[in-house]
N, C-alpha and C positions, 0 to 999 in steps of 0.2 A: 330427372334433373333435380338437384338440390342446391340451395344457396345459403350462405351465412346470413346472420341477422341483418347485416347492413347491405345486402345485395342490391336492393333497388337504389339505395343512396350511392352505392358504388357505381351503378350505371349512370347516375346523374353526374358524379364526379368525372367519370370517364368521358362523358359527352362534353363536359366543360374543358377537360384537359387536352383532348385530341382535336386538332383543327378539323373543321367539317370538310373542307375541300381535299380531295384525293390528289396525289401527285399526278400531274398531267403528262401524258406521253410526250416524248421529245418529237418535235416536228421534223419531218424529212427523214425519219428513221426508215431503214429498209430491212430491218430484222425480220427474218421469216416468221417469227412468232407473232408479229404484228400484221401479217398478211391474211386478211379474212377470206381470201380465195383459196388458201391452202387447206388441205384436210387437217383434222385435229392432231393426228399422231405426229406428223413432222413439226407442227408448231410447238407441241409439247416438248418434243425432243430438242428443238432448237433453244427454247427458253431454259430447259433444264441444263443444257450444256453451257449456258452463259452464267449460271449461278455459281458462286463460290460455295465451298462446303459450309462456311459460316452462314451464308445467306440461306442455303437450303435448310439448315438446322433451325434457323429463326422462324421458318414457316410452319414448324411442327406444333407451335403453341396456338391456343385459341385466338390470341391477339397477335396477328401477323404484321410485322412492321413494314413500312414502305422501303422500297429499294430504289432510291432516287437515280442512281446511275443508269438504271434500265427504264426509268419512268414508270415504275410500278408503285401503286398506292397501297395504303393500309387495307387490311381485310380482317374481318372478325367472323368467326363461325358462331352461329346460334342466335336466332330470334325466335322467341316462343310464339307459336301460332296455332294453338290447339283448337280453339273455336273463335278465331279472330286474332289479330295481332295483339299480343299481351303487353302489359306494363307500358302504357302509352301516355300517361298523363303528367303534365307539369315537369317535363324533362328539360334541363337547361341545355340549350343548343348553341354553345359558344357565346353566351351572353343573352340570347333570346330564348324565351320560354315557349316550348312547343305545347300548345293547348289542345290540338286536335285529338279527339278521342275516337278510336276506330269502331267500326261495326262489330258488335258482340253477338254472336250466335248462341244457341243453346249449348250447354255442356255436351261433350262428346257422347256421353251415354244417351243424351237426348237425341243427338243426331242419329245415333244407332236406332232409336225407337222409330224413326221414320221409315226404315227399310227402303230407302229411296236413293240408290246410287246416283241417279241423274241430279237430284237435288244436292247431294254432297259434292258433286263435281262443280256445280254452279257456285256453291259456297266456297269451295277451294279456290276458284277463280277470283272471287271477291277478296278473299284473304291474301292471295298472292299479289293481286293488284294493289291492295292497300299497303302491303309490305313494301312494294316498290314506291308508293307514295311517301311512306315514312323514310325509306332509304334516301329519297331525294332530298329530304330535310337534313338528315344526319347519317351519312353512310358509316361513320365510325361507331354509332350506337346501334342502328338497326341494320343488321346483316340481311342479305338475301338468302343465306343458308338458314332455312326454317327448321326448327326442331319440333316437328309434328308430322304425322299424327302419332298418338300412342296406340299400339296394336296389341299390347299385353291383354291376354284373355281374362275375362272377369270371372275367374274360377271361384272366388269367395267374396260374398257381398260385404264382408267386414273390412276388406282392403280399403285403406284410407284414401287411395287414389282411384276409387271405383268410377268417379265422374269422368276420368280421363280416357277410359276405354270405351269401345263400342259394344262389345257383347261377350258372352261366354262361349260363342261358337266360332271356330276358325274360318269356316266358309263365309259366314256373314261378315265377320271382321275383315276378311280379305277382300270381299267385294266392295265394302264401304271405304276401306282405307285406300284401295286402288283408285276409286273414283275421286276421293278428296285429294290424293296426290296428283292425279291427272289435272285437276283444277289448279292446284298450286304451281305446277310446272308449266302450264300453258300448252297451247296447241301448236306452237311453232316447231317445225321438225329439227331446227338447229339450235335455237336459243331457249334458255329457260326463263320463264317468268320469275320463278323462285326455285330453290333447290330443297325439296322436302327430305327430312331425315326421320326414319322410323325409330320409335322408342318402344321399349327398352329391351334389347336382346340379352337374356331369354329367361322364361319361367320366373318372372318377377311379379309377385302378387301379394307381397306382405311388406309392411314398413318396420315391424319389430325386428331389431338387430339386422337390418337389411344389408349392411356392408359385410356382415360375417355369417349370415344364415346361409345354409346350404339347401338348395332345392334339389332333392333327390328325385330324379325323373327317369323312370325306366325307358328303354329305347323306343318302345311302341308309342308311349305317351309323348316322348320328345319329338319323334318324327311325324306322328299322325295328328298331334294336337298343337303343342306349343310352336313348333317351327312353321306349321301351316298357316299361322296368322301373319307371318312375315313374308313368306314366299310370293304370294300373288302380286303385291305392288312392285316387288323387285323384278319378277319375271315379266311383268307387263311394261317394264321400263318407266314406271310412274314415279317411284321413289329413287332418289339419287344418293342416299346414304343411310346408315344405321348407327344408332347409339347403343353400345353395350350397357347392360344394367349393373347395379352395384353388387348384387348378390353373387354367390357361388352356385354353379350348377354341377352337380356330381363331383363336388369337392374342389372345383377350380374356379377362381374369379372370372367372371365374364369379360373383364377388361383384357385378359390374356387368353381368351378362349381360341383354340385353333379353328373353331367354326368360322371366325371372322373372314379368314382368307379361304379356307378349304370349302366351306359350305355357303356362306352368305354371298360371297362374290360369284360363286358358280351359278347362282340363281338369276343373275342379271346379265344382259347382253352389253350393258354399258358400264362405264367405270363408276365406282362408288367412292364416296369419302366417308370413312368411318371415324366418328368422333367420340371421345370419352365423355362419360357423365362428369359433372362438376366434382372435382376432388377425388375421383375414382383412382387416378394414378397414384396419389399419395396413400390411398387405402391399402395398396399392395404391400407397402412397408409398415404402415401404421396399424390400423385396426385389424387388418387381415394377417399381417406379419407373414405374408406368403414369400416375400423375398427379403434378404437381409439388408440390401442396399438399393438406393434409387437407380444407380446405373443398371443393376440387374433387372429391376422392375421395368424401366423404360425400354430396355433392350428386348425383354420378353414381349412387351406390348406391341412394339413395332414389328417383331418377327411374327406375331400372331395375326397381324393385319390392322392394328390401330394406326390411324394416320395423324389425328389431331388431338393434342392433349389439352383438356379443359381442367386447369389446375392452378392453384395459388392466385386466383382472380386474375388481375392484369399483370402480375409479376411473372414474366416468362423465364427469368434467370435461373430458377431452380431446375426446371425441366431441361432447359437447354444445356446447362452445365452437366446434368446427368447424362445427356446424350453424348456430349463431348467425351466424358469419362468412359462411357461404354465403348466408344470407338477406340479410345486409347488402350483400353483393357482387352480389346479383341472380342468383346461381347457382341458388337455390331460391325457390319461392313458398310462402307459408303453406299453400296447398292441397296441396302435396307432403307437408308434414308431417302435415296432416290425414288424407291417404290412409293413411299408414303407421300413425298412431295408431288410425284406425278399424279397420284389420286386427287390430292388437294387442288392442284392447278387445273386438272381436267374440269372440275366444277367451276372454277373461276373463269376459264375460257368459255364454257357453255352459258354462263351468266352474261357474257358479252363484254367483260371488263377490258379485254385487250383489242376490241374492235372499234371502228369509228361508230359513234352513236347512231348515225343514219342507217347502219346496217342492222341494228338491233331493234326490232319492233316494240320492245318494252322500255327502251332507254328514255323515251320522252314522258313517261308517266310521272306526274307530280302529285303533291299532297291534295290537289283539288278533288281527287277521286275518293278521299276518305269520307265516310259517312254520307255518301250521296243518296238522293231519294230512291234510286234503284236498289241500293244496298239495304236501305231501311225496309223496303218492301220485301226483299228476300228474307231479311231477319224475321219479319212477321210471318211469312209463309213457313219458315223453318220451325218457329215456335208453335205454330198451329199443328203442323204435321207430327210433331213429337209427342203431343198430348195423348195419353192412353186412358181410355174409359175402362175402369176396373169393375165398376158396379153400377147398375141402373135399374133398380127394382121398380116395377110398375110404371116404367117410362117417365120417371120424375123429371128427367132431363130430355130435351132442353127446357129451360125456364122461359117464361113469357116476359117480354120487356115491359109489359103493362103492370107487372107485379111490383110490390114494394119488397126490396131485397135487403136483408141484413148481411153485411160483409164484416166478418169478425175473424180474429186470430192473429197470432204474432207475426205472420208474414204478409198481412193484409196491405200494409202501407210502405213496405220496404222491398227493394230488389237487392239481393246480395250478390256479390261477385266472388270468384274463387281465385286461388293462387295463380293459376295460369290463364286467367281471363284478363281482358282489357278493362279500362275504366269506361263505364257506359257514357256515350255521348248524350243520352237522355234516358229516362226510365219511366215506363208506363207500369205502375204497380197494379196488382189485382183490384184494389179499391178504385183506382182511377179508371181502369178499363171498364169495370162494371158501372161505375157512376156515370160514365159518358154515354151509357146505353139505356139507362132506366130513369124514370122520373123521380123516384124516391128511394133513398138509401139510408139505412141506419148502420152505424159502424162502431166498433171497439176493437182494439188490438188484443183484448182478452188477457192482459197481463196486469199483475198487481202494481199499484203505485204506492211506494213506501217512503218513509223517512227513517233515518238512522240517528239515534240519540246516543251520544257518548255517556256511558253510565257514570264515569268518574266526574265529569264537569256538569252533566245535565244539559249540555248544549247539543243542538242538532248539527249534523254535517251539512255544510252550505256550499253550493256550487257557484262558480263564476258564471255570469250572464254574458261574458265576452264571447264573440263567435270563435275566437281562438282558444277559449277555455282558460282554466287556471287551477291552482291547487285547491283541493277540497279542505275546508277549514271547519272545525267544530266551533261555530260562533252563533248559530241561530237559537233564538229563545222560543220559537214556535215553528211548526211545520207548515210553511207556505210553499209557493212555487219554487223558491230558491233552494228549498230543502228536499223537494220531491224527486224521486227517481223511479223509473219504470223498470221492472225486473223481467228479463227475458230468460226463461229456463230452458236450457238445451239438453237436459238429461245428465245423468251421472253426477248431479250436484253442481254442474257448471252453469254459471249465470253470466249475463252481461247486464250492466246497469247504465241506463241512459238518463241523463239529467234533464229535467224539465226546463231548467234555466236557459240552456242553449241548444238542447236537442242532441248533444254529443255524449258519447260513451266514456265511462271512466277508464283511464289507462294510466301509464307510468309517465312521470315527469322527472326532472332533475332530482337527484338524491332519493330516488324511489318514492317520490311523493305521488299521491293519487290526484290525477288531474282529469278534467272533462274536456278532452280535446280530440277524440277519435270519431270521425264520421261513421265508421263501421269497424267491427273487429277486423284486424288485419295484421300483417307482418309475420315473420317466421316463428316467433315465439308467442304470438297472439296475446299481447299483454292486457287485453281487455277481459280475459277470462278470470272470473272471481268465484269464490264460494262464501256463502253465509252459513256458518256451522253453529248449530245450537249447542250451548254449554249450560251447566246448571245455573250460572249467574249471568247469562246473556248470550249474545251472538259474537263470534269472532269473524273478522273479514280476512279471507285468505286468497292469495294469488294462486290460480289453478291452471296457469298456462303451461306451455310445453317446456320440458327440461329445466325444472326449477333448480336443479343442482349444477347447471352449467356455471362456468367460472364467471360469466358476466352477471349472474344473478346471485349465486351463493345459496345459502339455506334460509335467509331471512325473508320468509314468505308471508308473515302475518302482520296485519296493520296495527300501528300504534299511533295514538293521538299525542303529539308532542306538547311541550309546555306552552307553545304559541298557538296551539289548536290545529296545526297542520297535520294532516294524516300522511303517514309514510309506512312503507313495508320495512320494518327494522327489527322485528322479533323473530327469533328462530324457533320458538316453541309456543304452543297454545297458552301455556301458563303465563307468559310474559306479554301476550297480546292484549290490546284494549278490548273491553266489553261494550257491546252496543245493544240498545233496545230497538227492535224492528217494529215499527208502527205502520199498519196498513191504512193508507189514506183512502184508497179506492180498490175494491176487490175486482180483479180482472174478470173472474168468472161471472160475478154478479152483473158487471157492465155488459158483458157479452150476452148473457141471458136476457137482460132487459132489451137489448137491441133486437134479439131474435124474436122475442114475444111480440114485438111491435111490427113484425114483417110477415109477408106472405110466405117467404122462403128464406132460408139462411144458408150462406156460403161460408164455411169455416176454412181458413187457409192456415195450414200447419206445415211443419217440415223441419228442415235442418238449416244450420248455418255452416257454409262450406269451410270456413276457417276453424271450426270448433268440432263438428260432428264427424271427425275423421278427415284427414288430408295427408299430404306428403309428410312423412316421418311419424304419423300417428294413425294407427289402425283403430277401428271401432271394437269395443268389447261386446257390443250388442247392436242388433239391427232394430230393436224396438223403438217406437216413437217415444219421445220424452214423456214421462208420467204426467207432468203438468198439462201437456197438450192433449193427452188422452182424456184427462179429467174435463178439460174444456169442451172437447167434442161431445162427451157424454152429457154434459150439462146443457149444451145448446140443443142437442137432439131431443132431450126431454122437454125443453121449452118449446121447440118447434119441430114436429115430426118431419116436416119437409126440409131436411137439412142435407146439404151437399158438402162433402169434404173434398177440398183440394189439397193434395199432398205434394208439396214442393220440395223435393230433395234429390239427392244424387245417387241413391242406392235403394235396393229393395228393403222394405220395412215389414216387420212382423206384427201380429196381434190383431189383424183386421177381422178375424173370425168373430170376435166378441163385440165389434162395433156395429151398432144396429142402424146406422144411417142408411138411407135408401140408395145413395149415389156417391161414388168415389171417383175422382179424376186424379191422375198422376201427371205432374209436369216436373221436369228437371228445372234447375235455375237457368231459365231460358233466355236471359239477356234482356235487351232494352224494350222488346215488344211483348214481354210476358203477359202484361195485363190485358192488352188488346186481344192477344191470341186466346187467352182464357175466356174472355167475354165472347169472342167469336164462337167458341165451342159451347159455352154454357147456354147461349141463347139460340144455338142451332144454325147460325150462319155458316158454320163449318162443321161437318160431320166428323167426329174423331176417328182417325185411321191409324194412330200409332199402335205399335205392337211391342210387347216386352222382349228384350234381348237377353234377359237373365231369368233364371228360375227364382220365384219368390217362395222361399221355403216356409213351412208352416210355423217353425219356431227356431230359435237359436240352438235348441237341443239337437237339431239335425246336422249341425255343422261340426266337422272334425277340427283338429288342430289346423290353424291357418298356415302352418309350416309344412303340411303334408300335401305334396304336389301330385301324388298318384291318384288322379280322379277316378280311375277304374276301381281301385281298392276302397276308396272312401265313399264312392257313390255320389260324387259331386257333379253338378250341371245336369241338364236334361239328358245328356248322353248316357249317364249311368245311374241317375237317382231313381229309385223305385218306390220311395216312400211318399207320404202325403205331401202335397204342395198347396200353397195358398193360391198362387197363380202360376201357370206353367210358362215355359219359354214359348214365345210367339203369341201370347194371349193378348187380346184386346177386343172390346165390344164396340158396337156401332149403333147409331140411331136407326139403321136399316138392317136388313138381313140378306145373307148371300147363300146361294145353293151351288154346289159343285156337281157336275154331271158329265157324262160321256168321256170318261177317262180312257185314253189310248196310249199304249206303250209300244214304241218302235225300237229298232236296233240302236238308235243314237239319240232318240228324243222321246219326250213325254208330252202329251197334250191333254188339256182338260178345259171344259166350259165352266165359266162362272157367271151366274145370273143374279142381279139385284132383285130380290123378291119382295122388297119393302116399298115404302112410299116416299123415301128420300134418296137423293143422290148421295153417293158416298164412296170412300176408298176402301178396298179390301186388300189384304196381303195374302196371296195364295202361296202356300208353303208345300214344297216337295221334300219328302223324307224317304230314305231307303233303309230297309232293315235286312240284315243277313239272317237267313233261316238256320243255316248251320255253318260253322266255321271252325277251323282248327284253333283259333284264339278266341279269347273273350272279346266280343264285339260290342259296340254301343247298342243300347236298346233300339235306337233309331238315330239317323244322322241327317241333318239338313243338307240337301244337294241342289236346291234351287228355290227361288222365291221371285215373286213379281207383285209389285204394288200396282193395282189397276183402279181406275175411276169409272164408275158406272152410274148411269141414270136409272131411275125406277123402271124395272122391267127389262133393262138392257142386258144382253149377253155378250161376253167376249171370250174368244178362244185364246188360252194362254199356252205358250209353247216353251218347254224347258229342254235344254240340251242335256242329255245324260248318256255318256259314252262309257264303255267298259273301263277305260283307263281312269275315269273319274272315281271308280270304286276301289282303287288300289289302296293297300295299307302296308305297313312295315312288317315284314316277315323276319322275326328274330332268329329263326333257324338258319337263314342264309344271308341275313343282313342286307336286304334289298326290298324294294317295293314289289308287291305282287298283286295281281288280280286273281282272286280265288274263284275257281269254277264252282257253280252250284246255283241254288235257288235263292232268290231275293224277293222282298216285297216292296213294291213301289206304293208310297202312301201320299195322299193329298189331304192336308189337314188345315183346320182353322188355327191350330197351334199344335205343340208337340204332343198333347194328350187328347186332343179332339180331332180324331182322324175320320174324315168323311168318306173317302174312297180308297180302295186298295186294288192292286193288280199284281199278279205274279210276274217275275222276270227270271229267266234262266240266262246266266252269263257264262259263255264258253271260255273261261279263263284256264288256270292251271291248278292241279291238285298239289298241295304242299306235301312233299314226301316225309317219311319218318325222319326224325332228327338223327343226323350222323354224328355220333359222339366219338367215332374212331379218329376223327380229325380234331384239331384244337378247337374247343368251344369257349368263346369269351364268357366269363362267369356272369356278366351283366345281362346276357341274353336268356335269362330265366323266363319261365311262364308264370311262376308264382313264387312268393317268398314270405318270410316272416322274420321280424327282428333284424333286418338288414337295411343298409343305406348304401347308395352309390358314392364312390369317392374317386379321387384322381389317381391314375396309375403313375404318372409322372407330372411334373409341373408343366411340361410342354404339351402332352397329349395322352390320350388313353383313359379308360375308365375301369375301375375295379369295384368289387363289392366288399364293403366293410361288414363283417359279421361279429357277433358276440355270442356269449353263452346262451344256448337255446335257439339260435338262428337256424333257419333252414331255407334251402333253395330248391325249386322244383323245375325239372326239364321234361316236358311232356313228350310222350310218344317217341321214345328213343329206341332205335334199332340196335339190339344187343345180340351178340353171338358168343358161343363158348370160347372162341378164339380171343376174345377181349378180356384178358386176365390181368393186365397191368394198368393200374389207375395212377395217373400223374397229375398233380395239382401244382400250379404256380401261385405262390402267395408270398406276402411279406408279413412280418410280425415285429412291431417295434418294441414291445415290452418283453420282459423275461418270461421264461416258462414255456410250456408246450400247450398247444391247442389241438384237440383231436377232431378230425373230420371223418365222418362215417358215411359210407355210400349205402343207400337203402333203395328198395323198390316200392313204388306205388303209394307210399305215404311217409310222413316224417317218422312214423314208428314202424314202418314196414320191414320186410326181410332185409337183414344185413348182408351185404356182399363183402364188406371189408372196412378197415379203419386205418387211417394213416395219421402220423403226428407231424404237426407244423411247429418247427422250432423257431426260436427268435432269430430274426435276420438283423436286428439292431436298428432298423430304419424303415420308415414308412415306404420309401421308394426303392428299397433293396429287396428284390424278389429272388426267390430260389424255387427249384422244383423239388417236390416231395412226392414219394411214390409208395405204393403198396400193392401186394398181390391180392386179387379178388377171387371169391368163389365164382365158379363158372356161371355167367349170366346167359340167358337165351330169350329170344322173342322180342316183342315190343312192350315196353314198360315205361311208366313215368319214373324218371330217375331223380332221387332226392339226395341232397347233401346236407347233413346236419352237423352242427358245431357245438363244442362245449366251452369255447373261449373266444378271445378276440383274434382276428386276423384280417388281412386284406387279400381277397382272392381275385386273381387276374383271369385265370383260365384253367381248363382241365381237359383231359382226353383219356379214353379207354383204348389201349393199343394192344 
């Protein structure tokens, strides 16, 4: 989901403009659709029959209007609820300000770290309940259709939205997302507490050029990896909808993917509502230029399975007009509209909208449920369970409460929120959580306090002391509190400057003036991001936020001191920018070192700022910790060898091999209870049991292009990565130790004993992996097939049972385009993590043998076993996949059964440009024996295919068949007949 700069302000305006009360049903009505004793299908049919065509079309937009003649109220799709109800503060509610701030749980990647589906289900119940509470205050603003969870797999740690997903593994993601959705939807067999929507289908894991980038995903990766994250929650009846992602998959925008109807809906026994991402329908004609006109685009989307258009904010006229035109032009039939409206209304029925309130067990929920004591307690438990102990040399942790503790670092005294998080109802910072537990604390944020002097006037930039802030003015004759600013360095040269005068961050004001009015970095363009760049004659102050060339901003990104002393961004070049002298009033490193030297132990809290270090629309260029933070850690460790680092961020970071501190804890931005949860773990009240759900690579050098989605070829994730890692998937230490023993493998289950062999109670995550010994295809190195989080007292043993059936080992067979359980030997592995395997046992699976590839029948070109220099593209705008090749490309088809009778080779291809591309048929390698060559002539269009044929030398036996190319073409299929 993405929004324009003013999205939250738009929500406020929407809330003020739309009356809170829905249209009440007419009394005495006997319409069948109002009869709660009827089954859903006839009620749906009855309501659909009563709607005019215009009324039905009006329901296709995100903001669905009321239909007063039927007593039907307004409905809006989409409330963000990733780890709590989002965007919840200070919203105008028809004249009254809603001040309730909902429970905020750890970021989704942190919830993943818990490996605790039962916990996620409880959290989902809280979020769904609070969504009902907000809905009771303003149903026009807070919908019960929740756009959560995100189940995109965390293939690459540089993805800007890494904090939104659960893990890099489809099985783990499926288990956790199913549990969260089950909580969101509630336990009632008929009514939904809320309607969860899975985001974002499919293969979406980059922000760079995300509306035009093509995720080229071979069939086995598509079916065995990316789709498997979405299927479980739908198959379990837990999720009620899906949101397609912005990107293209194999050349076709997901907004018009035929998967929506043909595949996604087939996974669910219940009806689904499929909603577009914000602005995605317009992308079809704008950035993607996939269709020439909007009527063509909306028609294609509806026919593909899209139901609800999230576009043009609250203005539904553009989309609705396009639907009308599509109907007039014969691009759509009214039945296509009916299908979409039926899907939409099915969710509204299940939410209880058309039933008497007394029939719906959730209808009486009010705002009193928001931020309840029970919800606060669950937030603390979640924050505890997601903490991962990465290092604990010589048992330095847990710390003793009797010690004097130095708490230092840039995240010591602040809790940051993210784009899809709610406003915290309260916040326990690391400093507060630790201070509440120990008698003596020394502290420093470890950041430089500076003043900036305008070189031209000799005056210091002076900040307003008003709580609301004001313009920065070059008026100070000396550097006192009014001129002091704390510099937070987030890496890549990006800074935030917090003024001492009022504790607010520098941001933009009217006329691009620099004002100190931001409580935290925030907003779509994050206007609090600045750079101080050294020049020969001083420093220049530069705006470093997102999309500086956007029309709202222009190119004037350098600060200039005006004649009245006011600072504004009005220079387009460094040469015309004002020069400043940067004076350090207090050294952050020195202050932190002083605090550390005076303590028995030091806790350094470093990490990321979720609005700056990668987020929606911005990927990371590096996973390394900011250089200034690395320097701080090194200095504190030298001053106090008993230094514990707390890394508070949303993604794996690199470089910890060279950090000599004895203990490292990782927490995500874990919400309101972060500080208490950290203290609970630091002082041993809670034994850390979190486990990593992503591989922490040794360095950025191990990462391929973020746009390459073939994880088998690139060696990404624990499934395929064979190189060095910093911390493996599933890793996490404990204050106690665990032993696995007595592994037994049955025909449909695996059992193993786990014993706490240490002196402390603790949680362990027992992990079951399976490895293929031999397979026709390239299989993962090992694959997670089960896990269980167990709590054990010292000396206690528990027996853990995993279900493992042959069908659980199925994978996609490209030779026959179906799932298959391959007969043969497997290894069942019990591990502490993906690289620390404690026990193994053999398993023979009586599946089927994959026969030699039959190339005498038509073979889709995309079903290769290997390739080079090729990408997958769309066969047509409606359906199908081809392979786009260029000069030097080759495609390999393993173990093909050939005979001397197969002499004629036919290739179906298109070629848009002029000229001829030669395709050569070879055996066993890209440079192997040549059977023949054919010429692909221009067809003049990407979507115009023709058959090209050639006679081959007599082949015989079983060989790997290779096709090589000396130019561009789109290859659909081939056969040897």
